[in-house]
VOVEX-84842 format. One record per residue (C-alpha): y, x, z; residue in three letters. Coordinates in steps of 0.1 Angstrom, whole numbers, padded with zeros to 4 digits, always signed. Each point is the difference from the previous one (the first is absolute). Layout:
BEGIN
YXZAla
...
This chain:
BEGIN
+0837+1052+0928Met
+0032-0014+0012Leu
-0002-0026+0027Asp
+0030-0026-0002Arg
+0004-0022+0028Asp
+0027-0031-0003Val
+0007-0016+0031Asp
+0016-0035+0000Gly
-0001-0032+0013Gln
-0014-0035-0011Val
+0022-0028+0007Thr
-0007-0026-0031Arg
-0021-0008-0030Phe
+0011+0003-0035Ser
+0013-0029-0018Pro
-0022+0013-0032Asp
-0034-0002+0020Gly
-0017+0001+0032Pro
+0008+0036+0008Val
+0018+0016+0025Pro
+0035+0017-0003Val
+0003+0034+0016Val
+0034+0011+0008Asp
+0002+0037+0001Thr
+0010+0016+0033Leu
-0011+0034-0011Gly
-0020+0025-0024Val
-0020+0033+0011Arg
-0020+0024-0019His
-0026+0025+0012Ser
-0030+0021-0011Pro
-0033-0020-0004Gly
-0036+0004-0008Gly
-0008+0038+0003Ala
+0038+0006+0005Gly
-0003-0020+0034Leu
-0034+0019+0008Thr
+0019+0031-0001Ala
+0030-0008+0021Leu
-0026-0012+0026Leu
-0017+0033-0002Ala
+0030+0018+0003Ala
+0005-0015+0037Asp
-0028+0025+0009Ala
-0005+0028-0025Ala
+0021+0020-0030Arg
-0009-0018-0030Val
-0001+0007-0039Val
+0000-0034-0025Leu
-0015+0007-0029Val
+0008-0037-0023Ala
+0014-0009-0033Pro
+0036-0007-0001Phe
+0021-0019-0028Gly
+0035+0010-0013Arg
+0014-0034+0009Asp
+0026-0009+0030Gln
-0029-0012+0021Asp
-0016+0033-0001Ala
+0031+0018+0007Ala
+0002-0026+0031Ala
-0036+0011+0010Leu
+0008+0038-0004Arg
+0029-0002+0022Arg
-0017-0019+0028Ala
-0030+0023+0000Leu
+0015+0032-0005Asp
+0015-0003+0039Glu
-0035-0001+0013Arg
-0025+0015-0024Val
-0003+0027-0028Arg
-0008-0013-0034Val
-0019+0010-0032Val
+0009-0024-0024Ala
-0018-0005-0029Leu
+0013-0015-0032Pro
-0009-0038-0006Gln
-0005-0024-0026Asp
+0020-0030+0006Gly
+0028-0011+0027Thr
-0004-0002+0036Thr
-0022-0026+0014Arg
+0020-0025+0024Arg
-0014-0023+0025Lys
+0027-0026+0011Thr
-0008-0021+0029Arg
+0027-0030+0007Val
-0001-0008+0038Arg
+0013-0031+0023Ser
-0004+0000+0035Ala
-0020+0030+0000Gly
-0026-0015-0027Gln
-0007+0012-0035Thr
+0008-0031-0021Ile
-0007+0016-0034Val
-0009+0037-0014Arg
+0011+0011-0034Val
-0016+0032-0015Asp
+0016+0015-0031Asp
+0000+0038-0018Gly
-0027+0023-0004Gly
-0028+0007-0008Pro
+0012+0032+0016Ala
-0030+0022-0013Ala
+0004+0038-0002Pro
+0002+0018-0033Val
-0003+0037-0008Asp
-0008+0010+0034Val
+0007+0038+0008Pro
-0030+0006+0017Gly
+0010+0034+0015Asp
+0027-0019+0021Asp
-0026-0026+0011Val
-0028+0028+0008Arg
+0027+0022+0022Ala
+0011-0028+0018Ala
-0035-0014+0008Leu
-0014+0037+0008Ala
+0031+0004+0025Ala
-0009-0032+0019Ala
-0023-0002+0032Asp
-0009-0038-0009Val
+0003-0018-0033Val
+0006-0038+0004Leu
-0004-0017-0033Val
+0021-0032+0003Ser
-0013-0022-0034Asp
+0021-0027-0009Tyr
-0017-0007-0036Gly
+0025+0012-0023Ala
-0022+0028-0017Gly
+0006+0033+0022Thr
-0035+0004+0012Thr
-0014-0008-0036His
+0022+0029-0016Asp
-0024+0029-0006Pro
+0021+0029+0010Val
+0005-0019+0033Val
-0037-0006+0008Arg
-0009+0035-0010Asp
+0026+0012+0025Ala
-0014-0025+0028Leu
-0036+0008-0008Thr
+0007+0039+0004Glu
+0022-0010+0033Ala
-0030-0019+0015Ala
-0025+0030+0000Arg
+0021+0019+0027Asp
+0027-0026+0010His
+0000-0034+0022Val
+0002-0026-0024Val
+0013-0035+0012Val
-0006-0025-0028Trp
+0020-0036+0004Asp
-0018-0017-0033Pro
+0015-0026-0024His
-0021-0024-0020Pro
+0016+0011-0032Arg
+0003+0038+0013Gly
-0028+0026-0010Gly
-0030+0004+0024Pro
+0003+0025+0027Pro
-0011+0035-0012Val
-0034+0017+0012Pro
+0004+0017+0033Gly
+0029-0024+0013Thr
+0001+0002+0042Thr
+0003-0035+0002Val
+0009-0032-0018Val
+0023-0028+0015Thr
-0005-0032-0018Pro
+0007-0035+0016Asn
-0028-0025-0006Leu
+0010-0015-0028Ala
+0004+0033-0018Glu
-0033+0009+0011Ala
-0018-0031-0011Val
+0019+0004-0036Ala
-0011+0036+0000Ala
-0036-0010+0008Ala
-0003-0027-0028Glu
+0013+0028-0027Ala
-0025+0024+0010Leu
-0028-0025+0001Gly
-0007+0003+0037Leu
-0005-0029+0027Pro
+0033-0011+0001Ala
-0002-0027+0031Gly
+0029+0001+0023Gly
-0019-0012+0029Asp
-0015+0038+0010Asp
+0033+0021-0005Pro
-0023+0028+0015Gly
-0028-0002-0026Ala
+0026-0004-0026Leu
+0021+0037+0014Ala
-0037+0014-0002Gln
-0008-0010-0035His
+0035+0009-0011Leu
-0001+0035+0014Ala
-0034+0006-0017His
+0012-0011-0034Ala
+0034+0020+0001Trp
-0016+0030+0015Gln
+0028+0002+0027Val
-0004+0010+0037Gly
+0009-0033+0017Glu
+0013-0031-0011Val
+0022-0023+0025Cys
+0002-0036-0008Val
+0028-0015+0016Thr
-0002-0038+0011Val
+0034-0011+0010Gly
+0007-0010+0035Ala
-0040+0004+0009Thr
+0001+0038-0005Gly
-0020+0025-0020Ala
-0033+0009-0012Tyr
-0008+0037-0005Leu
-0036+0014-0016Ala
-0012+0027-0018Arg
-0026-0004-0026Ser
-0027-0001+0024Thr
+0000-0002+0039Gly
+0016-0024+0024Gln
+0033-0021-0009Val
+0027+0003+0026Thr
+0021-0031+0008Phe
+0036+0005+0012Val
+0015-0031+0014Pro
+0035-0006-0005Ala
+0025-0010+0027Asp
+0012-0034-0004Pro
+0030-0005-0021Ala
+0023-0029-0015Ala
+0023+0008-0025Gly
+0008+0013-0036Asp
-0029+0021-0013Pro
+0019+0011-0030Cys
-0004+0037+0000Gly
-0027+0004+0025Ala
-0022+0015-0025Gly
+0027+0029-0008Asp
+0003+0001+0039Arg
-0033+0007+0007Phe
-0007+0025-0027Ala
+0031+0021+0011Ser
-0011-0001+0033Ala
-0036+0010-0008Leu
+0011+0030-0019Ala
+0027+0011+0025Cys
-0029+0000+0026Arg
-0021+0023-0022Leu
+0027+0026-0006Val
-0013+0016+0030Asp
-0036+0003-0007Gly
-0012-0030+0017Gly
-0033-0020-0015Thr
+0007-0033-0014Val
-0019-0019+0027Arg
+0025+0011+0024Asp
+0030-0004-0018Ala
-0010-0040-0013Val
+0004-0016+0034Pro
+0037+0014+0003Gly
+0007-0009-0035Ala
-0010-0034+0006Val
+0019-0004+0030Ala
+0029+0014-0018Thr
-0004-0024-0029Ala
-0004-0033+0026Ser
+0032+0013+0017Ala
+0016-0001-0035Trp
-0009-0034-0004Val
+0012-0013+0029Ala
+0033+0017+0000Ala
+0007-0021-0034Gly
-0015+0020-0026Gly
+0017+0017-0031Ala
+0032-0021+0003Asp
+0006+0006+0036Ala
-0006+0039-0010Tyr
+0025-0003-0026Arg
+0026-0018+0020Arg
-0002+0026+0031Arg
+0002+0028-0027Ala
+0031-0011-0009Val
+0016+0012+0031Asp
-0022+0032+0008Ala
-0037+0009-0011Pro
-0026-0012+0022Leu
-0015+0025+0024Pro
-0035+0012-0005Ala
-0023-0026+0007Ala
-0022+0002+0033Ala
-0035-0013+0002Pro
+0015-0032+0015Ala
-0027-0018+0023Thr
+0020-0030+0008Gly
+0014-0029-0021Pro
+0034-0003+0013Ser
+0025-0013-0028His
+0034+0005-0011His
+0017-0031+0013Leu
+0022-0007-0032Ala
-0033+0000-0020Asp
-0017-0023+0026Val
+0032-0023-0003Val
-0002-0003-0038Ala
-0036-0003+0001Arg
-0001-0029+0022Leu
+0031-0016-0014Gly
-0017-0001-0034Ala
-0032-0015+0015Ser
+0019-0028+0017Gly
-0010-0020+0032Gly
+0009+0005+0035Thr
+0002+0034+0013Val
-0011+0003+0037Val
+0008+0034+0019Ala
-0008+0012+0034Thr
+0002+0031+0018Gly
-0012+0026+0024Gly
-0021+0035+0008Cys
-0033-0013-0004Phe
-0011+0032+0016Asp
-0036-0010+0007Leu
-0009-0033-0021Leu
-0015-0023+0023His
-0011-0036+0002Ala
+0035-0011+0011Gly
+0018+0015-0029His
-0027-0015-0025Val
+0006-0034+0015Ala
+0039+0003-0002Thr
-0006+0014-0039Leu
-0022-0027-0012Glu
+0021-0028+0018Ala
+0034+0016-0016Ala
-0017+0000-0034Ala
-0006-0040+0000Arg
+0037-0004+0005Leu
+0006+0009-0035Gly
-0012+0016-0034Asp
+0006+0039+0006His
-0002+0017+0035Leu
+0019+0032+0001Val
-0004+0021+0031Val
+0026+0024+0009Leu
-0015+0030+0018Leu
+0020+0021+0023Asn
-0003+0036-0012Ser
-0016+0028+0023Asp
+0034+0013+0011Ala
+0013-0036+0005Ser
-0032-0004+0021Val
+0006+0030+0019Arg
+0034-0009+0010Arg
-0010-0034+0013Leu
-0030+0008+0019Lys
+0004+0034+0008Gly
-0013+0038-0014Pro
-0040-0008+0001Glu
+0003-0033-0021Arg
-0010-0009-0026Pro
-0037+0009+0004Val
-0005-0008-0038Val
+0021+0015-0026Gly
+0022-0024-0022Gln
-0020+0009-0034Asp
-0033-0013+0020Asp
+0015-0031+0016Arg
+0015-0011-0033Ala
-0030+0007-0018Arg
-0023-0021+0026Val
+0028-0028-0002Leu
-0003-0001-0037Thr
-0035-0006+0003Ala
+0003-0033+0014Leu
-0002-0029-0023Asp
+0028-0019+0018Cys
+0025+0031-0007Val
+0017+0003-0034Ser
+0022+0029+0005Glu
+0008+0027+0027Val
+0035+0017-0002Val
+0005+0029+0025Val
+0034-0001+0018Phe
+0015+0030+0019Asp
+0027-0020+0020Glu
-0005-0013+0039Asp
+0001-0035-0013Asp
-0007-0017-0032Pro
+0033-0013-0007Arg
+0009+0025-0030Thr
-0033-0011-0015Ala
+0007-0037+0003Leu
+0033+0005-0016Glu
-0017+0009-0033Ser
-0032-0021+0004Leu
+0015-0035+0011Arg
-0033-0015+0007Pro
-0001-0042+0003Gly
-0018+0007+0036Val
+0001+0025+0026Trp
-0029+0004+0023Val
-0001+0015+0034Lys
-0032-0001+0022Gly
+0007-0003+0040Gly
+0020-0018+0023Asp
+0033+0009-0018Tyr
+0028-0023-0003Gly
+0027+0004-0027Glu
+0025+0015+0028Ala
-0026+0028-0001Asp
+0000+0006-0036Leu
+0031+0020-0013Pro
-0017-0007-0038Glu
+0003-0037+0005Ala
+0036-0004-0012Glu
-0007+0022-0031Val
-0029-0023-0011Val
+0019-0033+0008Arg
+0030+0013-0020Arg
-0020+0005-0032His
-0014-0035+0005Gly
-0033+0009+0017Gly
-0016-0015+0035Arg
-0012+0017+0029Val
-0036-0009+0012Val
-0017+0012+0031Val
-0036+0000+0004Leu
-0019+0001+0033Pro
-0020+0032+0005Tyr
-0037+0004+0007Val
-0003+0005+0040Glu
-0013+0032+0009Gly
+0002+0017-0032Arg
+0024+0027-0001Ser
+0004+0039-0014Thr
+0010+0010+0036Thr
-0031-0017+0019Ser
-0020+0016-0024Ile
+0011+0034+0005Leu
+0000-0006+0038Arg
-0034-0008+0000Arg
-0009+0034-0019Ala
+0021+0019+0018Gly
+0023+0009-0029Gly
+0036+0007-0005Pro
+0013-0032+0011Ala
-0006+0010+0037Val
+0025+0023+0016Ala
-0018+0030+0017Ala
+0023-0006+0033Ser
+0000-0038+0006Gly
-0025-0015-0024Gly
+0023-0025-0013Arg
+0007-0006-0037Pro
+0025+0025-0016Gln
+0026-0026-0016Thr
+0036-0004-0008Thr
-0004-0036+0001Val
-0015-0028+0021Pro
-0036+0003+0003Ala
-0005-0037-0009Ser
+0017+0009-0034Lys
-0012+0036-0005Glu
-0038-0017+0002Asp
+0005-0018-0033Arg
-0002+0032-0020Ser
């Protein structure tokens, strides 16, 4: 299918009725559905996309976008190209309009499909319910492939059931519940692990992995122990997260790894996808250059532009604070909790590893930026974490423009080079007292860690110790 994004701005309501008027600022087109999944997989593997294509202008646009990244085996299609149009303002979708289709394959060239599947290391079925997995020629080819290939099946409620012998099926919770109900199985969504076991038995597949959004995933065979894989905390646009999960899982299985080894990395990749802004952010970045291969991200650091758009749409006062937060301690927590009470959303601007090394010496940080970001995001008082690479947060504050900028310690505004940026954009600066005797340096000193110089036993700092101790 073709994804169409209309970016606009709402400044008034229509005189004809209580509906917003969107002034269009730009229109973007890109592959969606299985096309998006193929592009995501192409970040890490050579990809062949087997899918129905129409004969209209939208189909031609799809082929131009896909042919640059993947090899296409086009099946004849009954119907026009399916298209999803999302109208957005201030980073939020106002309405989605679907048209086209049904996009079902006809007169499928079986030899071409079987040849493409036979040459693959892993077969990923990205089902969008348009009829491809119901086609008897396609199903026969997939059944044959499942006998000696790894097959990952991302199902759809309107699609055909996975063929027997499929390696792993990846429904989300709603899809799993719907499938269980259709099969007459116990369909309670309160126990996703048991649901996965029932479906694995009924479908005669190796394993079922039920994804449950921000919670994580439950992986199970028809018998035996259920494995729960928790997700990293992530706030953002979940659109396309299922495609990101399935493509990451398939790519991790190319080299012969087990499903149980591959699922945690795929969950982490999907969490990072959501935190980075989902499918819309991917398409925006792809305008300039394809995304690099997605690493198994462990930290929830976000793109600043996505955070600004999300908080702007939410409304309320944005409070920001910053620092290294190398070893999170009671002093940090007290400052963060107090800062959060000054507004509606607390954003932590976190010094990157490179920035910390420049500020505090080559042996710092003790904890890497991904882990520091993850710990901060786990605090209820923190809304967002943004990692920045400069020596001070002025560049980030130019974009974020918080209503309140908070620092902990004995600073005066003359000590804060970022104060001018905050005030220029209408914000105010608040300094909070720190908790006496609580600092990363003192903790490391007591532990004999890298904060103590081998020669003199003094903290290795590049700023006065009274201020360095805050972070």
